[in-house]
C-alpha positions as CSV (number, residue, x, y, z in Angstrom):
1,M,0.0,0.0,0.0
2,K,1.3,3.3,-1.1
3,S,1.0,6.1,1.4
4,K,0.2,9.7,0.4
5,R,2.3,11.7,2.7
6,G,1.4,15.4,3.1
7,F,-1.9,15.1,1.2
8,I,-4.7,16.5,3.3
9,G,-7.4,16.6,0.6
10,P,-8.4,18.7,-2.3
11,I,-9.3,21.8,-0.2
12,G,-6.6,21.2,2.4
13,D,-3.8,21.5,-0.1
14,D,-5.3,24.7,-1.6
15,L,-6.1,26.4,1.7
16,P,-2.7,28.1,2.2
17,S,-2.9,29.7,-1.2
18,I,-6.5,30.9,-0.7
19,F,-5.5,33.3,2.2
20,P,-3.2,35.5,0.1
21,I,-5.8,35.7,-2.7
22,V,-8.6,36.7,-0.3
23,A,-6.2,39.2,1.4
24,G,-5.3,40.7,-2.0
25,I,-8.9,41.1,-3.1
26,L,-9.8,42.7,0.3
27,I,-6.9,45.2,0.0
28,F,-7.9,46.0,-3.6
29,L,-11.6,46.7,-2.6
30,L,-10.5,48.8,0.4
31,S,-8.2,50.9,-1.8
32,I,-11.0,51.4,-4.3
33,A,-13.3,52.6,-1.4
34,Y,-10.6,54.9,-0.1
35,I,-10.1,56.4,-3.5
36,Q,-13.8,56.9,-3.9
37,T,-14.0,58.7,-0.6
38,Q,-11.1,61.0,-1.5
39,L,-12.6,61.8,-4.9
40,S,-15.9,62.6,-3.3
41,A,-14.3,65.0,-0.8
42,R,-12.3,66.7,-3.6
43,N,-15.5,67.1,-5.7
44,E,-17.3,68.7,-2.8
45,A,-14.4,71.1,-2.2
46,I,-14.4,72.0,-5.9
47,S,-18.2,72.6,-6.0
48,L,-18.0,74.7,-2.9
49,R,-15.2,76.8,-4.4
50,K,-17.2,77.2,-7.7
51,A,-20.4,78.2,-5.8
52,T,-18.5,80.8,-3.8
53,L,-16.8,82.1,-6.9
54,E,-20.2,82.5,-8.6
55,L,-21.5,84.2,-5.5
56,S,-18.6,86.6,-5.5
57,Y,-19.4,87.4,-9.2
58,I,-23.0,88.2,-8.3
59,V,-21.8,90.6,-5.6
60,T,-18.9,92.3,-7.5
61,E,-20.3,92.5,-11.0
62,R,-20.5,96.3,-11.1
63,G,-17.3,97.3,-9.3
64,L,-19.1,100.1,-7.4
65,M,-21.1,99.3,-4.2
66,E,-23.6,101.6,-2.6
67,Q,-25.6,100.8,0.5
68,T,-28.7,100.1,-1.5
69,D,-26.7,97.9,-3.9
70,F,-25.3,95.9,-0.9
71,I,-28.9,95.2,0.3
72,E,-29.9,94.2,-3.2
73,K,-26.9,92.0,-3.6
74,C,-27.6,90.3,-0.3
75,T,-31.0,89.4,-1.5
76,L,-29.5,87.9,-4.7
77,A,-26.8,86.1,-2.7
78,E,-29.4,84.6,-0.4
79,A,-31.4,83.1,-3.4
80,Y,-28.2,81.8,-5.0
81,A,-26.9,80.3,-1.8
82,K,-30.2,78.4,-1.2
83,K,-30.0,77.1,-4.8
84,S,-26.4,76.0,-4.4
85,H,-26.8,74.6,-0.9
86,I,-24.1,76.7,0.7
87,E,-24.0,79.1,3.7
88,Y,-22.4,82.5,3.1
89,A,-21.3,85.7,4.7
90,L,-20.7,89.0,2.8
91,I,-18.6,91.6,4.6
92,L,-18.2,95.0,3.0
93,K,-15.6,97.4,4.6
94,R,-15.7,101.0,3.5
95,Y,-12.7,103.3,3.7
96,C,-13.6,106.9,3.2
97,G,-10.4,108.4,4.5
98,P,-6.7,107.8,4.1
99,V,-5.8,104.1,4.1
100,N,-2.4,103.0,5.3
101,L,-2.0,99.6,3.6
102,D,1.2,98.8,5.5
103,N,0.0,99.3,9.1
104,D,-3.8,98.8,9.0
105,E,-4.4,95.2,10.3
106,A,-8.1,95.6,10.0
107,F,-7.8,96.3,6.2
108,K,-5.6,93.2,5.7
109,I,-8.0,90.8,7.4
110,G,-11.2,92.5,6.3
111,I,-12.9,92.3,9.7
112,R,-12.1,94.8,12.4
113,P,-10.9,93.2,15.6
114,L,-12.8,93.7,18.8
115,G,-11.9,97.1,20.4
116,W,-10.7,98.5,17.1
117,N,-12.3,101.8,16.2
118,A,-11.7,104.2,13.4
119,A,-13.9,107.1,12.3
120,N,-13.3,106.6,8.6
121,T,-14.5,103.0,8.2
122,E,-17.9,101.5,8.1
123,D,-18.7,97.8,7.8
124,S,-21.8,96.1,6.4
125,I,-22.5,92.4,6.8
126,C,-25.1,90.0,5.5
127,S,-25.1,86.3,6.0
128,S,-27.2,83.2,5.6
129,D,-27.3,83.1,9.4
130,T,-30.9,83.9,10.3
131,N,-29.7,85.5,13.6
132,L,-28.1,88.3,11.6
133,A,-29.8,91.1,9.7
134,V,-28.2,93.2,7.0
135,T,-26.5,95.7,9.2
136,A,-24.0,98.5,9.3
137,T,-21.4,98.6,12.1
138,P,-21.9,95.0,13.1
139,N,-20.1,92.9,15.6
140,P,-18.3,90.4,13.4
141,S,-17.7,88.0,16.2
142,V,-21.3,86.8,16.0
143,I,-20.9,85.2,12.6
144,I,-20.2,81.5,13.3
145,I,-18.1,80.0,10.5
146,P,-16.9,76.4,10.7
147,A,-13.2,75.7,10.9
148,R,-13.4,73.3,7.9
149,D,-14.6,73.5,4.3
150,V,-14.5,77.3,4.1
151,V,-13.7,79.4,1.0
152,T,-12.8,83.1,1.6
153,M,-12.4,85.5,-1.3
154,S,-11.5,89.2,-1.0
155,F,-12.0,91.8,-3.6
156,P,-11.4,95.6,-3.8
157,I,-14.4,97.6,-4.8
158,A,-15.3,101.3,-5.2
159,V,-17.7,102.6,-2.6
160,N,-19.6,105.8,-2.2
161,C,-18.7,107.7,0.9
162,P,-21.6,108.9,3.1
163,E,-20.1,112.4,3.8
164,T,-20.2,113.5,0.2
165,S,-22.0,111.9,-2.7
166,S,-19.3,112.8,-5.2
167,L,-16.4,111.2,-3.2
168,R,-15.5,107.6,-3.9
169,G,-13.7,105.5,-1.4
170,L,-11.9,102.2,-1.3
171,G,-13.9,99.2,-0.2
172,M,-13.0,95.6,0.5
173,I,-15.6,93.0,0.1
174,N,-15.1,89.5,1.6
175,V,-17.2,86.7,0.3
176,I,-17.1,83.7,2.6
177,G,-18.8,80.4,1.6
178,W,-19.0,77.1,3.5
179,S,-20.9,73.8,3.2
180,A,-24.4,73.7,4.5
181,R,-24.4,70.7,6.8
182,G,-27.6,68.9,7.7
183,K,-29.7,70.8,5.1
């Protein structure tokens, strides 16, 4: 009688080679899922940037911003943001006096820090936040913007100064867009 040494059976001999095949298939499927997640996150970031860019075009299409224009643009921005499923904040900072671009920190960041006061500036804010109304001289710390998925764009714009109707001043408009979560 001839003995079959080492032969366990048809499945027993193939079992050691099945584990690497299953592991390879599992790694392949997990890498496809990871790539899909990364691609989806990138597409969301691109669509948020595109929506914020289109929102900024709506706001800055004229190049001159009066207070009545700002209120009208806020209405248009609200309708566009709802259609695009984004949240937004528009911050218009008017400078009607001399501007020192080297030393004025509030001009660089577009929002005046708490405690900063200058007679020759005026801010206007509108936002998708229902707690905020379109307002002049607001408290910018009440706008709650998430730390992630935020697009901020800043543009110079001509503004009418309230003291004289013929004088134009420099304005900076910040268009901030972020993903609307849970809507």
